[in-house]
TINUKE-307524 format. One record per residue (C-alpha): residue number from 1; residue in one letter; y, z, x. Coordinates in Angstrom, 2 decimals, always signed. Layout:
[rec NUM,"A",[Y,Z,X]];
...
This chain:
[rec 1,"M",[+0.01,+0.00,+0.03]];
[rec 2,"N",[+3.54,-0.56,+0.98]];
[rec 3,"N",[+6.49,+1.45,-0.27]];
[rec 4,"S",[+7.82,-1.55,-2.09]];
[rec 5,"D",[+4.74,-1.30,-4.34]];
[rec 6,"A",[+5.58,+2.30,-5.38]];
[rec 7,"G",[+9.33,+1.79,-5.47]];
[rec 8,"S",[+9.46,+0.22,-8.97]];
[rec 9,"S",[+7.31,-0.95,-11.83]];
[rec 10,"I",[+6.19,-4.50,-12.46]];
[rec 11,"E",[+7.38,-3.98,-16.02]];
[rec 12,"Q",[+10.92,-3.65,-14.66]];
[rec 13,"F",[+10.41,-6.61,-12.36]];
[rec 14,"I",[+9.23,-8.98,-15.12]];
[rec 15,"K",[+12.51,-8.65,-17.03]];
[rec 16,"M",[+14.36,-10.75,-14.48]];
[rec 17,"P",[+13.76,-14.06,-12.66]];
[rec 18,"V",[+11.09,-13.74,-9.96]];
[rec 19,"Y",[+13.39,-14.87,-7.15]];
[rec 20,"V",[+15.83,-12.08,-7.97]];
[rec 21,"G",[+13.15,-9.41,-7.90]];
[rec 22,"L",[+11.66,-10.85,-4.73]];
[rec 23,"L",[+15.05,-10.79,-3.05]];
[rec 24,"I",[+15.51,-7.11,-3.98]];
[rec 25,"K",[+12.07,-6.20,-2.70]];
[rec 26,"T",[+12.56,-8.14,+0.53]];
[rec 27,"T",[+15.96,-6.42,+1.11]];
[rec 28,"A",[+14.37,-3.00,+0.54]];
[rec 29,"Q",[+11.58,-4.02,+2.90]];
[rec 30,"L",[+14.06,-4.85,+5.62]];
[rec 31,"L",[+15.91,-1.57,+5.18]];
[rec 32,"S",[+12.75,+0.58,+5.14]];
[rec 33,"H",[+10.79,-1.26,+7.85]];
[rec 34,"P",[+11.57,+1.17,+10.74]];
[rec 35,"M",[+10.08,+4.11,+8.81]];
[rec 36,"E",[+7.24,+1.95,+7.56]];
[rec 37,"L",[+6.53,+1.01,+11.20]];
[rec 38,"V",[+6.32,+4.71,+12.09]];
[rec 39,"R",[+3.93,+5.34,+9.13]];
[rec 40,"V",[+1.65,+2.47,+9.99]];
[rec 41,"N",[+1.32,+3.49,+13.65]];
[rec 42,"M",[+0.70,+7.14,+12.81]];
[rec 43,"Q",[-2.11,+6.17,+10.43]];
[rec 44,"A",[-3.52,+3.28,+12.41]];
[rec 45,"N",[-3.93,+5.43,+15.56]];
[rec 46,"V",[-5.18,+8.58,+13.88]];
[rec 47,"I",[-8.57,+8.31,+15.58]];
[rec 48,"H",[-7.29,+7.14,+18.96]];
[rec 49,"H",[-4.27,+9.32,+19.88]];
[rec 50,"S",[-3.10,+12.83,+19.40]];
[rec 51,"R",[-0.78,+13.09,+16.48]];
[rec 52,"L",[+2.19,+10.79,+16.90]];
[rec 53,"S",[+5.50,+12.31,+15.91]];
[rec 54,"I",[+8.45,+10.51,+14.29]];
[rec 55,"N",[+10.61,+11.34,+17.36]];
[rec 56,"H",[+7.99,+9.87,+19.71]];
[rec 57,"M",[+7.78,+6.72,+17.66]];
[rec 58,"F",[+11.57,+6.31,+17.62]];
[rec 59,"R",[+11.74,+6.70,+21.35]];
[rec 60,"L",[+9.02,+4.09,+21.71]];
[rec 61,"M",[+10.80,+1.66,+19.44]];
[rec 62,"A",[+14.11,+2.27,+21.16]];
[rec 63,"R",[+12.65,+0.98,+24.46]];
[rec 64,"H",[+12.61,-2.49,+22.91]];
[rec 65,"G",[+16.15,-2.25,+21.52]];
[rec 66,"L",[+16.79,-3.36,+17.97]];
[rec 67,"P",[+13.69,-5.69,+17.86]];
[rec 68,"G",[+11.57,-2.61,+18.48]];
[rec 69,"F",[+12.61,-1.19,+15.09]];
[rec 70,"Y",[+11.54,-4.39,+13.35]];
[rec 71,"Y",[+8.29,-5.00,+15.12]];
[rec 72,"G",[+6.05,-7.01,+12.77]];
[rec 73,"I",[+8.74,-7.58,+10.15]];
[rec 74,"V",[+7.76,-11.18,+9.48]];
[rec 75,"A",[+4.16,-10.27,+8.65]];
[rec 76,"A",[+5.35,-7.34,+6.51]];
[rec 77,"C",[+7.72,-9.51,+4.54]];
[rec 78,"L",[+4.94,-12.09,+4.12]];
[rec 79,"R",[+2.64,-9.40,+2.72]];
[rec 80,"C",[+5.35,-8.25,+0.36]];
[rec 81,"T",[+5.98,-11.83,-0.83]];
[rec 82,"V",[+2.32,-12.65,-1.51]];
[rec 83,"H",[+1.71,-9.34,-3.29]];
[rec 84,"T",[+4.86,-9.66,-5.37]];
[rec 85,"M",[+4.33,-13.29,-6.39]];
[rec 86,"S",[+0.64,-12.83,-7.23]];
[rec 87,"T",[+1.20,-9.73,-9.38]];
[rec 88,"Y",[+4.21,-11.26,-11.08]];
[rec 89,"T",[+2.40,-14.49,-11.93]];
[rec 90,"L",[-0.69,-12.78,-13.35]];
[rec 91,"F",[+1.25,-10.15,-15.27]];
[rec 92,"Y",[+3.54,-12.85,-16.74]];
[rec 93,"N",[+0.51,-14.85,-17.96]];
[rec 94,"L",[-1.47,-11.88,-19.28]];
[rec 95,"R",[+1.12,-9.76,-21.05]];
[rec 96,"D",[+1.35,-12.17,-24.04]];
[rec 97,"N",[-2.22,-13.53,-23.86]];
[rec 98,"K",[-3.65,-13.59,-27.42]];
[rec 99,"Y",[-6.98,-12.13,-26.27]];
[rec 100,"V",[-5.27,-9.26,-24.43]];
[rec 101,"L",[-3.09,-8.61,-27.49]];
[rec 102,"M",[-6.26,-8.25,-29.63]];
[rec 103,"L",[-7.12,-5.01,-27.75]];
[rec 104,"Q",[-6.51,-1.99,-29.95]];
[rec 105,"P",[-4.65,+0.19,-29.20]];
[rec 106,"Y",[-2.67,-2.30,-27.09]];
[rec 107,"N",[-1.01,-1.05,-23.92]];
[rec 108,"T",[-0.17,-2.66,-20.56]];
[rec 109,"S",[-2.26,-0.21,-18.47]];
[rec 110,"M",[-5.19,-2.57,-18.26]];
[rec 111,"V",[-2.94,-5.56,-17.56]];
[rec 112,"L",[-1.14,-3.59,-14.85]];
[rec 113,"G",[-4.48,-2.59,-13.33]];
[rec 114,"L",[-5.70,-6.18,-13.26]];
[rec 115,"T",[-2.48,-7.46,-11.71]];
[rec 116,"G",[-2.51,-4.69,-9.11]];
[rec 117,"F",[-6.14,-5.48,-8.22]];
[rec 118,"W",[-5.42,-9.20,-7.98]];
[rec 119,"G",[-2.38,-8.66,-5.85]];
[rec 120,"G",[-4.24,-6.30,-3.54]];
[rec 121,"V",[-7.07,-8.72,-3.02]];
[rec 122,"L",[-4.86,-11.73,-2.31]];
[rec 123,"A",[-2.57,-9.77,-0.02]];
[rec 124,"T",[-5.43,-8.33,+2.10]];
[rec 125,"P",[-5.28,-10.94,+4.94]];
[rec 126,"F",[-1.46,-10.59,+5.14]];
[rec 127,"A",[-1.68,-6.80,+4.95]];
[rec 128,"K",[-4.19,-6.88,+7.82]];
[rec 129,"L",[-1.89,-9.16,+9.80]];
[rec 130,"A",[+1.03,-6.85,+9.16]];
[rec 131,"V",[-0.84,-3.71,+10.12]];
[rec 132,"I",[-2.35,-5.21,+13.30]];
[rec 133,"R",[+1.02,-6.58,+14.36]];
[rec 134,"Q",[+2.83,-3.26,+13.78]];
[rec 135,"A",[+0.09,-1.17,+15.38]];
[rec 136,"D",[+0.38,-3.25,+18.55]];
[rec 137,"L",[+3.64,-1.41,+19.25]];
[rec 138,"T",[+1.61,+1.60,+20.57]];
[rec 139,"R",[-0.68,-0.61,+22.65]];
[rec 140,"G",[-0.26,-1.67,+26.26]];
[rec 141,"S",[+1.02,-5.16,+27.08]];
[rec 142,"Y",[-2.50,-6.46,+27.82]];
[rec 143,"E",[-4.13,-4.74,+24.85]];
[rec 144,"R",[-2.05,-6.32,+22.15]];
[rec 145,"R",[-3.60,-8.91,+19.84]];
[rec 146,"N",[-2.27,-12.46,+19.72]];
[rec 147,"Y",[-0.85,-12.25,+16.20]];
[rec 148,"R",[+2.89,-12.61,+16.93]];
[rec 149,"N",[+2.94,-15.98,+15.12]];
[rec 150,"F",[+1.61,-15.18,+11.65]];
[rec 151,"W",[+0.10,-18.66,+11.08]];
[rec 152,"R",[-1.64,-18.56,+14.41]];
[rec 153,"G",[-2.79,-15.04,+13.68]];
[rec 154,"L",[-4.36,-16.10,+10.39]];
[rec 155,"K",[-6.15,-18.99,+12.08]];
[rec 156,"C",[-7.32,-16.66,+14.84]];
[rec 157,"M",[-8.73,-14.18,+12.28]];
[rec 158,"Y",[-10.41,-17.00,+10.37]];
[rec 159,"A",[-11.98,-18.36,+13.57]];
[rec 160,"K",[-13.24,-14.90,+14.36]];
[rec 161,"G",[-15.24,-14.40,+11.17]];
[rec 162,"G",[-14.20,-16.80,+8.42]];
[rec 163,"F",[-13.08,-15.60,+5.00]];
[rec 164,"T",[-15.34,-12.56,+5.30]];
[rec 165,"Y",[-13.33,-11.28,+8.24]];
[rec 166,"L",[-10.00,-12.28,+6.66]];
[rec 167,"F",[-10.79,-10.13,+3.61]];
[rec 168,"T",[-12.32,-7.16,+5.39]];
[rec 169,"G",[-10.78,-4.10,+3.71]];
[rec 170,"W",[-10.12,-5.79,+0.39]];
[rec 171,"K",[-11.82,-3.02,-1.52]];
[rec 172,"I",[-9.63,-0.20,-0.24]];
[rec 173,"N",[-6.55,-2.39,-0.30]];
[rec 174,"S",[-7.08,-3.49,-3.90]];
[rec 175,"L",[-7.89,+0.10,-4.92]];
[rec 176,"S",[-4.56,+1.25,-3.50]];
[rec 177,"S",[-2.65,-1.51,-5.24]];
[rec 178,"T",[-4.44,-0.97,-8.59]];
[rec 179,"A",[-3.86,+2.81,-8.52]];
[rec 180,"V",[-0.16,+2.44,-7.78]];
[rec 181,"A",[+0.25,-0.14,-10.63]];
[rec 182,"V",[-1.57,+2.08,-13.13]];
[rec 183,"L",[-0.05,+5.39,-12.10]];
[rec 184,"Y",[+3.61,+4.40,-12.05]];
[rec 185,"T",[+4.29,+4.30,-15.81]];
[rec 186,"P",[+2.56,+7.55,-16.92]];
[rec 187,"I",[+3.97,+9.53,-14.00]];
[rec 188,"S",[+7.46,+8.05,-14.59]];
[rec 189,"D",[+7.25,+8.98,-18.31]];
[rec 190,"Q",[+6.27,+12.56,-17.51]];
[rec 191,"V",[+9.01,+12.89,-14.91]];
[rec 192,"H",[+11.60,+11.37,-17.25]];
[rec 193,"T",[+10.54,+13.92,-20.01]];
[rec 194,"M",[+11.00,+16.74,-17.54]];
[rec 195,"I",[+14.33,+15.41,-16.35]];
[rec 196,"S",[+15.58,+15.01,-19.93]];
[rec 197,"S",[+15.36,+18.75,-20.46]];
[rec 198,"F",[+18.27,+19.24,-17.99]];
[rec 199,"N",[+21.44,+18.96,-20.05]];
[rec 200,"R",[+23.64,+18.56,-16.98]];
[rec 201,"L",[+22.28,+15.09,-16.28]];
[rec 202,"D",[+24.56,+13.20,-18.61]];
[rec 203,"E",[+24.90,+10.12,-16.40]];
[rec 204,"P",[+22.07,+7.60,-17.07]];
[rec 205,"W",[+22.16,+6.35,-13.51]];
[rec 206,"L",[+21.63,+9.84,-12.13]];
[rec 207,"S",[+18.67,+10.41,-14.44]];
[rec 208,"D",[+17.19,+7.05,-13.39]];
[rec 209,"L",[+17.72,+7.85,-9.71]];
[rec 210,"I",[+16.01,+11.23,-9.93]];
[rec 211,"T",[+13.15,+9.81,-12.03]];
[rec 212,"M",[+12.45,+6.96,-9.67]];
[rec 213,"A",[+12.74,+9.16,-6.59]];
[rec 214,"L",[+10.32,+11.77,-7.91]];
[rec 215,"T",[+7.93,+9.12,-9.33]];
[rec 216,"G",[+7.79,+7.25,-6.03]];
[rec 217,"S",[+7.39,+10.48,-4.06]];
[rec 218,"I",[+4.52,+11.76,-6.23]];
[rec 219,"I",[+2.69,+8.46,-6.05]];
[rec 220,"T",[+3.23,+8.21,-2.27]];
[rec 221,"V",[+1.81,+11.68,-1.60]];
[rec 222,"I",[-1.16,+11.12,-3.93]];
[rec 223,"M",[-1.97,+7.78,-2.33]];
[rec 224,"T",[-1.43,+8.84,+1.32]];
[rec 225,"P",[-5.15,+9.53,+2.03]];
[rec 226,"V",[-6.10,+6.13,+0.54]];
[rec 227,"D",[-3.32,+4.37,+2.45]];
[rec 228,"A",[-4.35,+6.11,+5.64]];
[rec 229,"L",[-7.90,+4.92,+5.26]];
[rec 230,"A",[-6.78,+1.42,+4.29]];
[rec 231,"T",[-4.40,+1.16,+7.24]];
[rec 232,"L",[-7.09,+2.42,+9.68]];
[rec 233,"T",[-9.68,-0.02,+8.23]];
[rec 234,"L",[-7.41,-3.02,+8.50]];
[rec 235,"N",[-6.46,-2.12,+12.09]];
[rec 236,"E",[-9.99,-1.34,+13.26]];
[rec 237,"S",[-11.39,-4.54,+11.71]];
[rec 238,"S",[-10.11,-6.44,+14.77]];
[rec 239,"H",[-12.80,-4.77,+16.81]];
[rec 240,"Y",[-16.49,-5.65,+16.81]];
[rec 241,"G",[-17.54,-2.04,+16.32]];
[rec 242,"R",[-18.35,-0.23,+13.08]];
[rec 243,"T",[-15.54,-0.13,+10.51]];
[rec 244,"S",[-17.37,+1.14,+7.46]];
[rec 245,"Y",[-15.50,+3.56,+5.25]];
[rec 246,"P",[-17.88,+6.48,+5.78]];
[rec 247,"Y",[-17.82,+6.04,+9.56]];
[rec 248,"L",[-13.99,+6.01,+9.72]];
[rec 249,"Y",[-13.84,+8.86,+7.24]];
[rec 250,"Q",[-16.11,+10.98,+9.53]];
[rec 251,"K",[-14.12,+10.05,+12.65]];
[rec 252,"I",[-10.84,+11.26,+11.01]];
[rec 253,"I",[-12.49,+14.55,+9.97]];
[rec 254,"R",[-13.92,+15.17,+13.42]];
[rec 255,"K",[-10.64,+14.54,+15.26]];
[rec 256,"H",[-8.06,+16.07,+12.93]];
[rec 257,"G",[-9.85,+17.58,+9.92]];
[rec 258,"Y",[-8.62,+16.80,+6.43]];
[rec 259,"K",[-5.00,+16.90,+7.73]];
[rec 260,"G",[-5.70,+13.51,+9.32]];
[rec 261,"F",[-5.64,+11.84,+5.93]];
[rec 262,"F",[-2.02,+12.96,+5.38]];
[rec 263,"F",[-0.59,+11.58,+8.63]];
[rec 264,"G",[+2.45,+9.51,+7.91]];
[rec 265,"W",[+3.43,+11.06,+4.60]];
[rec 266,"K",[+6.90,+12.06,+5.85]];
[rec 267,"P",[+8.04,+8.63,+7.06]];
[rec 268,"A",[+6.46,+7.16,+3.89]];
[rec 269,"L",[+8.73,+9.35,+1.76]];
[rec 270,"M",[+11.75,+8.44,+3.89]];
[rec 271,"A",[+10.93,+4.76,+3.53]];
[rec 272,"L",[+11.23,+5.14,-0.24]];
[rec 273,"I",[+14.98,+5.74,-0.09]];
[rec 274,"P",[+16.10,+2.05,+0.10]];
[rec 275,"H",[+13.61,+1.11,-2.70]];
[rec 276,"T",[+14.82,+3.96,-4.93]];
[rec 277,"V",[+18.51,+3.22,-4.41]];
[rec 278,"L",[+18.15,-0.55,-5.02]];
[rec 279,"A",[+15.85,+0.06,-7.99]];
[rec 280,"T",[+18.39,+2.39,-9.53]];
[rec 281,"F",[+21.64,+0.49,-9.09]];
[rec 282,"V",[+20.75,-3.18,-8.54]];
[rec 283,"Y",[+17.99,-3.27,-11.17]];
[rec 284,"R",[+20.32,-1.60,-13.72]];
[rec 285,"F",[+23.07,-4.13,-13.04]];
[rec 286,"L",[+20.78,-7.14,-13.13]];
[rec 287,"L",[+18.84,-6.02,-16.15]];
[rec 288,"D",[+22.08,-5.63,-18.11]];
[rec 289,"R",[+23.02,-9.13,-17.03]];
[rec 290,"Y",[+19.73,-10.86,-17.93]];
[rec 291,"I",[+18.95,-8.86,-21.07]];
[rec 292,"T",[+22.39,-8.89,-22.65]];
């Protein structure tokens, strides 16, 4: 999962032209990438290094200047684009499907789950490319994988093991994407109900800001163990050794205990800030424009 997935609901996104929503998500991706880079490296290296701190990662990125803070940004934006476009397209085609509307009682939870699953599966090769590229920041010069050019990287992965290798990790990646898509609306509704009890929050934008911030934070913390295992699986799949889920699960436990599954939760929460701010103010402005 990427924080752009937990930053807003596809039901919000569908109300405006796809290029507008994609532009917003890409902008948020650019703003949050340094913290996302920290999260990915902390989770991808959980079985190889002692615990990496945020300060250590920032010092490491600063050695490369500004490009160091945007290591792997092209692959990350590509993953965001593929995931966004695939989920948008499927949701747009399913939400008014006559067979789906026949389901009683009708709600969009199943549709959201299907779109999240579909987006997670299709985005797996690009998510793997993004994770490998970003995780190379903590590798030596001669240990880095030749995935700087994303097209060459995809061809290299395909040559290594065909489509089976390209989609290694699709189960955990699609599970993460599906869970986020399904969880967002019910958690957001509960948070909004709780926020509504505070009479001091008279401003709609303030209520929306708090609701989105709390919703994204709750989902991020809940999904951190899944994301940690997904990130580790995608990164380790470049090796020829064992990368099964039980094997990686046991290695995390042996090295760090259950705390290892929550590595990277702090930078993940910090990376939510751009998504929350843009979702609150830009979405509100654009929705008013396109709905009214």
